[in-house]
SEZA-719460 format. One line per 2 residues: number of its first residue (from 1); for each residue x negated, y negated, z of C-alpha. Coordinates in nm, 3 decimals, decimal comma. Example, Ala and Ser with C-alpha at 12.3 -4.5 7.8 and 13.67 -1.06 7.14 Angstrom:
# SEZA-719460
1 = -1,230/0,450/0,780 ~ -1,367/0,106/0,714
END
This chain:
# SEZA-719460
1 = -1,779/2,655/7,276 ~ -1,447/2,805/7,365
3 = -1,390/2,841/7,739 ~ -1,333/3,203/7,840
5 = -1,330/3,384/8,171 ~ -1,635/3,601/8,230
7 = -1,561/3,970/8,271 ~ -1,765/4,190/8,500
9 = -1,896/4,522/8,371 ~ -1,729/4,842/8,485
11 = -1,909/5,154/8,601 ~ -1,898/5,484/8,418
13 = -1,645/5,749/8,531 ~ -1,769/5,964/8,816
15 = -2,050/5,725/8,913 ~ -1,871/5,505/9,166
17 = -2,067/5,647/9,460 ~ -2,404/5,587/9,296
19 = -2,345/5,238/9,152 ~ -2,539/5,055/9,423
21 = -2,845/5,272/9,363 ~ -2,832/5,238/8,984
23 = -2,743/4,870/8,951 ~ -3,036/4,644/8,859
25 = -3,176/4,460/9,158 ~ -3,323/4,113/9,177
27 = -3,520/3,937/9,444 ~ -3,385/3,652/9,655
29 = -3,627/3,412/9,486 ~ -3,486/3,503/9,144
31 = -3,124/3,463/9,261 ~ -3,192/3,121/9,413
33 = -3,383/3,001/9,107 ~ -3,113/3,119/8,866
35 = -2,833/2,970/9,075 ~ -3,009/2,634/9,095
37 = -3,076/2,630/8,720 ~ -2,714/2,715/8,633
39 = -2,587/2,443/8,866 ~ -2,825/2,192/8,709
41 = -2,710/2,285/8,357 ~ -2,344/2,253/8,457
43 = -2,403/1,907/8,603 ~ -2,582/1,800/8,287
45 = -2,308/1,927/8,053 ~ -2,035/1,744/8,248
47 = -2,238/1,423/8,250 ~ -2,090/1,294/8,574
49 = -1,732/1,320/8,442 ~ -1,460/1,292/8,708
51 = -1,284/1,626/8,764 ~ -0,998/1,475/8,967
53 = -0,890/1,154/8,788 ~ -0,790/1,111/8,425
55 = -1,039/0,892/8,240 ~ -0,771/0,712/8,032
57 = -0,768/0,405/8,258 ~ -1,139/0,349/8,183
59 = -1,062/0,281/7,817 ~ -1,293/0,420/7,550
61 = -1,550/0,593/7,770 ~ -1,906/0,563/7,642
63 = -1,963/0,937/7,686 ~ -1,768/1,201/7,875
65 = -1,702/1,575/7,877 ~ -1,419/1,647/7,632
67 = -1,195/1,940/7,543 ~ -0,937/2,021/7,276
69 = -0,627/2,226/7,361 ~ -0,548/2,487/7,097
71 = -0,226/2,573/7,284 ~ -0,083/2,219/7,262
73 = -0,245/2,102/6,935 ~ -0,308/2,410/6,717
75 = -0,435/2,392/6,357 ~ -0,184/2,208/6,144
77 = -0,107/1,956/6,418 ~ -0,285/1,628/6,477
79 = -0,623/1,665/6,650 ~ -0,644/1,547/7,011
81 = -0,898/1,540/7,292 ~ -0,857/1,558/7,669
83 = -1,083/1,463/7,959 ~ -1,229/1,698/8,220
85 = -0,967/1,627/8,486 ~ -0,677/1,689/8,244
87 = -0,837/2,012/8,127 ~ -0,804/2,136/8,486
89 = -0,475/1,983/8,596 ~ -0,263/1,977/8,277
91 = -0,416/2,253/8,063 ~ -0,557/2,496/8,319
93 = -0,389/2,805/8,168 ~ -0,424/2,698/7,802
95 = -0,673/2,796/7,535 ~ -0,934/2,520/7,526
97 = -1,227/2,436/7,301 ~ -1,522/2,278/7,479
99 = -1,639/1,979/7,274 ~ -1,935/1,896/7,500
101 = -1,939/1,516/7,465 ~ -1,813/1,257/7,217
103 = -1,883/0,885/7,224 ~ -1,630/0,605/7,279
105 = -1,334/0,838/7,332 ~ -1,013/0,780/7,526
107 = -0,818/1,072/7,674 ~ -0,518/1,176/7,458
109 = -0,350/1,404/7,713 ~ 0,027/1,356/7,712
111 = 0,047/1,103/7,430 ~ 0,251/1,146/7,110
113 = 0,019/1,420/6,985 ~ 0,144/1,645/7,267
115 = 0,507/1,712/7,184 ~ 0,599/1,919/7,488
117 = 0,357/1,801/7,755 ~ 0,332/1,498/7,983
119 = 0,007/1,417/8,157 ~ 0,037/1,502/8,527
121 = -0,242/1,267/8,631 ~ -0,156/0,955/8,430
123 = 0,175/0,985/8,242 ~ 0,191/0,619/8,134
125 = -0,020/0,611/7,818 ~ -0,003/0,456/7,474
127 = 0,141/0,667/7,193 ~ -0,199/0,704/7,026
129 = -0,562/0,600/7,072 ~ -0,649/0,450/6,731
131 = -1,013/0,402/6,825 ~ -1,076/0,776/6,872
133 = -1,260/0,969/6,602 ~ -1,177/1,332/6,526
135 = -1,324/1,612/6,319 ~ -1,282/1,988/6,276
137 = -1,449/2,048/6,615 ~ -1,111/1,970/6,772
139 = -0,976/2,287/6,608 ~ -1,275/2,499/6,705
141 = -1,451/2,476/6,367 ~ -1,808/2,356/6,316
143 = -2,077/2,291/6,056 ~ -2,035/2,256/5,677
145 = -1,924/2,620/5,676 ~ -1,621/2,534/5,894
147 = -1,658/2,843/6,112 ~ -1,585/2,895/6,484
149 = -1,854/2,928/6,746 ~ -1,929/3,189/6,849
151 = -1,839/3,346/6,514 ~ -1,740/3,714/6,540
153 = -1,811/3,764/6,169 ~ -2,157/3,606/6,172
155 = -2,431/3,850/6,269 ~ -2,719/3,613/6,187
157 = -2,879/3,474/6,505 ~ -2,891/3,096/6,473
159 = -2,879/2,794/6,701 ~ -2,625/2,514/6,672
161 = -2,759/2,157/6,660 ~ -2,544/1,846/6,701
163 = -2,576/1,549/6,465 ~ -2,603/1,231/6,670
165 = -2,409/1,027/6,413 ~ -2,098/1,232/6,321
167 = -2,137/1,451/6,635 ~ -2,049/1,769/6,445
169 = -2,247/2,086/6,522 ~ -2,447/2,265/6,252
171 = -2,616/2,600/6,206 ~ -2,988/2,551/6,170
173 = -2,980/2,733/5,835 ~ -2,720/2,489/5,694
175 = -2,919/2,169/5,743 ~ -3,117/2,173/5,419
177 = -3,443/2,195/5,613 ~ -3,589/2,431/5,867
179 = -3,562/2,264/6,211 ~ -3,895/2,211/6,390
181 = -3,950/2,382/6,722 ~ -3,703/2,249/6,980
183 = -3,981/2,076/7,171 ~ -4,089/1,882/6,862
185 = -3,768/1,683/6,811 ~ -3,513/1,508/7,027
187 = -3,220/1,433/6,795 ~ -3,091/1,535/6,450
189 = -2,908/1,346/6,176 ~ -2,728/1,570/5,927
191 = -2,761/1,537/5,551 ~ -2,418/1,377/5,504
193 = -2,490/1,111/5,767 ~ -2,832/1,041/5,615
195 = -2,654/0,976/5,285 ~ -2,403/0,750/5,461
197 = -2,685/0,564/5,641 ~ -2,955/0,545/5,371
199 = -3,158/0,292/5,570 ~ -3,271/0,582/5,790
201 = -3,480/0,724/5,505 ~ -3,714/0,424/5,536
203 = -3,782/0,526/5,896 ~ -3,788/0,901/5,831
205 = -4,129/0,905/5,664 ~ -4,280/0,709/5,954
207 = -4,093/0,836/6,258 ~ -3,911/1,164/6,191
209 = -4,061/1,497/6,299 ~ -4,308/1,636/6,046
211 = -4,340/1,972/5,873 ~ -3,973/1,987/5,776
213 = -3,952/2,258/5,507 ~ -3,681/2,163/5,257
215 = -3,431/2,433/5,162 ~ -3,200/2,475/4,865
217 = -2,882/2,291/4,962 ~ -2,663/2,367/4,658
219 = -2,467/2,624/4,854 ~ -2,406/2,375/5,135
221 = -2,277/2,119/4,886 ~ -2,025/2,369/4,754
223 = -1,910/2,454/5,107 ~ -1,860/2,086/5,187
225 = -1,654/2,032/4,871 ~ -1,431/2,328/4,951
227 = -1,381/2,212/5,309 ~ -1,350/1,841/5,240
229 = -1,117/1,751/5,530 ~ -1,260/1,454/5,718
231 = -1,093/1,314/6,026 ~ -1,367/1,056/6,078
233 = -1,228/0,802/5,828 ~ -1,038/0,519/5,991
235 = -0,799/0,274/5,833 ~ -0,850/-0,100/5,857
237 = -0,554/-0,118/6,096 ~ -0,717/0,139/6,326
239 = -1,044/-0,055/6,327 ~ -0,861/-0,374/6,421
241 = -0,672/-0,197/6,701 ~ -0,994/-0,043/6,827
243 = -1,155/-0,386/6,860 ~ -0,888/-0,478/7,118
245 = -0,930/-0,164/7,328 ~ -1,100/-0,181/7,668
247 = -1,447/-0,033/7,686 ~ -1,668/0,090/7,966
249 = -1,936/-0,126/8,128 ~ -2,216/0,093/7,995
251 = -2,112/0,016/7,637 ~ -2,119/-0,360/7,695
253 = -2,452/-0,338/7,872 ~ -2,605/-0,157/7,576
255 = -2,460/-0,411/7,332 ~ -2,609/-0,696/7,531
257 = -2,943/-0,520/7,531 ~ -2,934/-0,490/7,151
259 = -2,868/-0,862/7,112 ~ -3,149/-0,954/7,349
261 = -3,396/-0,742/7,154 ~ -3,335/-0,911/6,818
263 = -3,652/-0,940/6,610 ~ -3,770/-1,238/6,407
265 = -3,914/-1,024/6,125 ~ -3,743/-0,729/5,959
267 = -3,922/-0,403/6,028 ~ -3,681/-0,219/5,799
269 = -3,786/-0,415/5,490 ~ -4,153/-0,346/5,565
271 = -4,090/0,029/5,593 ~ -3,858/0,032/5,293
273 = -4,145/-0,079/5,071 ~ -4,348/0,221/5,189
275 = -4,059/0,469/5,171 ~ -4,168/0,805/5,028
277 = -3,965/1,092/5,169 ~ -3,767/1,368/5,002
279 = -3,392/1,333/5,049 ~ -3,098/1,577/5,042
281 = -3,162/1,722/5,386 ~ -3,113/1,664/5,753
283 = -3,379/1,481/5,954 ~ -3,517/1,546/6,301
285 = -3,626/1,265/6,527 ~ -3,862/1,248/6,828
287 = -3,795/1,105/7,172 ~ -3,749/0,723/7,185
289 = -3,724/0,693/6,805 ~ -3,423/0,462/6,843
291 = -3,639/0,195/7,002 ~ -3,831/0,169/6,675
293 = -3,525/0,064/6,471 ~ -3,527/-0,300/6,361
295 = -3,291/-0,529/6,555 ~ -3,308/-0,844/6,342
297 = -2,975/-1,011/6,268 ~ -2,949/-0,863/5,919
299 = -3,013/-0,509/6,043 ~ -2,775/-0,542/6,337
301 = -2,505/-0,652/6,092 ~ -2,586/-0,355/5,869
303 = -2,550/-0,115/6,164 ~ -2,210/-0,266/6,247
305 = -2,094/-0,246/5,885 ~ -2,192/0,122/5,875
307 = -2,028/0,178/6,218 ~ -2,353/0,299/6,377
309 = -2,452/0,017/6,617 ~ -2,497/0,284/6,885
311 = -2,820/0,398/6,717 ~ -3,009/0,114/6,887
313 = -2,879/0,211/7,231 ~ -3,088/0,452/7,437
315 = -2,797/0,500/7,677 ~ -2,600/0,656/7,387
317 = -2,828/0,958/7,368 ~ -2,712/1,296/7,492
319 = -3,023/1,309/7,712 ~ -2,911/0,989/7,889
321 = -2,565/1,143/7,930 ~ -2,709/1,461/8,083
323 = -2,944/1,268/8,310 ~ -2,651/1,061/8,434
325 = -2,463/1,378/8,525 ~ -2,759/1,516/8,716
327 = -2,834/1,194/8,904 ~ -2,466/1,123/8,986
329 = -2,410/1,470/9,124 ~ -2,726/1,453/9,336
331 = -2,613/1,119/9,479 ~ -2,265/1,253/9,555
333 = -2,389/1,558/9,740 ~ -2,309/1,531/10,108
335 = -2,461/1,728/10,390 ~ -2,182/1,917/10,575
337 = -2,381/1,882/10,895 ~ -2,369/1,502/10,871
339 = -1,993/1,512/10,808 ~ -1,947/1,719/11,124
341 = -2,178/1,499/11,331 ~ -1,981/1,187/11,248
343 = -1,683/1,320/11,447 ~ -1,884/1,406/11,763
345 = -2,009/1,215/12,065 ~ -2,379/1,170/12,137
347 = -2,424/1,476/12,361 ~ -2,246/1,705/12,113
349 = -2,452/1,564/11,828 ~ -2,783/1,643/12,004
351 = -2,671/1,998/12,090 ~ -2,550/2,071/11,736
353 = -2,861/1,931/11,572 ~ -3,080/2,141/11,798
355 = -2,887/2,460/11,719 ~ -2,874/2,381/11,348
357 = -3,248/2,322/11,330 ~ -3,317/2,646/11,516
359 = -3,094/2,842/11,278 ~ -3,236/2,674/10,969
361 = -3,598/2,729/11,073 ~ -3,555/3,091/11,175
363 = -3,343/3,185/10,873 ~ -3,586/3,017/10,633
365 = -3,882/3,198/10,786 ~ -3,692/3,527/10,782
367 = -3,587/3,500/10,415 ~ -3,926/3,373/10,302
369 = -4,074/3,713/10,386 ~ -3,839/3,878/10,138
371 = -3,906/3,615/9,872 ~ -4,284/3,646/9,910
373 = -4,267/4,024/9,893 ~ -4,026/4,019/9,597
375 = -3,785/4,249/9,781 ~ -3,407/4,250/9,794
377 = -3,218/4,114/10,096 ~ -2,960/4,372/10,201
379 = -2,640/4,317/10,394 ~ -2,780/4,496/10,697
381 = -3,084/4,263/10,692 ~ -2,857/3,959/10,725
383 = -2,647/4,127/10,993 ~ -2,961/4,213/11,186
385 = -3,088/3,856/11,166 ~ -2,769/3,703/11,306
387 = -2,741/3,965/11,580 ~ -3,095/3,889/11,692
389 = -3,035/3,515/11,659 ~ -2,721/3,532/11,875
391 = -2,909/3,742/12,130 ~ -3,190/3,487/12,151
393 = -2,934/3,208/12,180 ~ -2,757/3,382/12,470
395 = -3,089/3,431/12,652 ~ -3,171/3,061/12,613
397 = -2,822/2,965/12,737 ~ -2,848/3,198/13,036
399 = -3,179/3,046/13,139 ~ -3,033/2,696/13,117
401 = -2,738/2,795/13,330 ~ -2,967/2,960/13,587
403 = -3,181/2,652/13,636 ~ -2,877/2,422/13,650
405 = -2,698/2,622/13,922
END
């Protein structure tokens, strides 16, 4: 969670001259595949967030990449969250906690919670953002155990799973039930949020992932009582202020969709009569489960009263957020060749395209041999290719000059 610089491994004393021979080698195909996968994951995590402009002017953003600055707002201070652009421009040398994504959040950078810092990108901001919700994640603590991640004192291998209601992260062993295989569920609702939204139990027996082995949760209850700080609770004044805040277009679109899909009969009441599921645990939900929630007027009002109207919105899911990041980045990618061509005349464009295609074709064919053979491309291989390519290019140019003379 916490952003840290990656350190490269150092060689053993007396082995500097033999490092290249002893270092593990990988093929070009493996390097390209790994690089592409890492880039795809990074795009998904950022969800299309703007890395140059502060998101404050957009109001409460439906979903965005968020960070908390431990340097500016350490434990004991008020929690605060900052957008991606501010994490670079205003907090680049600070200790940051990566929060992944939170819903309906407005950037706090430079407001009254930051006593000695003014936002460099958008200094004119309100003193506070009353519509924001905070929890212990903003201080680098997660789960009912209120521990950091990664935890240097925890030697038990375990995955962290985010609750889609409170958006806290939990150890799999602290959920009151053994999580199904990752491919068998899409979202998780923690035990505390299931208790706060009891209507979900009516759906759990019909929709939730099966084979959830229930664990003893007494220990978790004790941990929650000892660490009972909850930043999620809002006052009535904060709720009223939040209703007047600007929101993003995606939020309004989802709200309109919910209204349009109102049902004449209540599906919740039908399922409630059949309800037979063991409580006191987290629940795991499959893909598209939200579309099965009742949207009659009574249920929509219930969702609003419980402050969970987002549960009926598919665009609220983390998957939708990640897909948006991937699609936005792909659309924004620009071919450097096309940028160069736009500044040239017709003759120059034809010549450049011809040379570019020659280089691309020959280099692709050359590297494909290494990829197919599973061998490593060495520096001298690349040097040899470009020397031969330049030689072939000179021969072609000489022939053109000869015939034109």
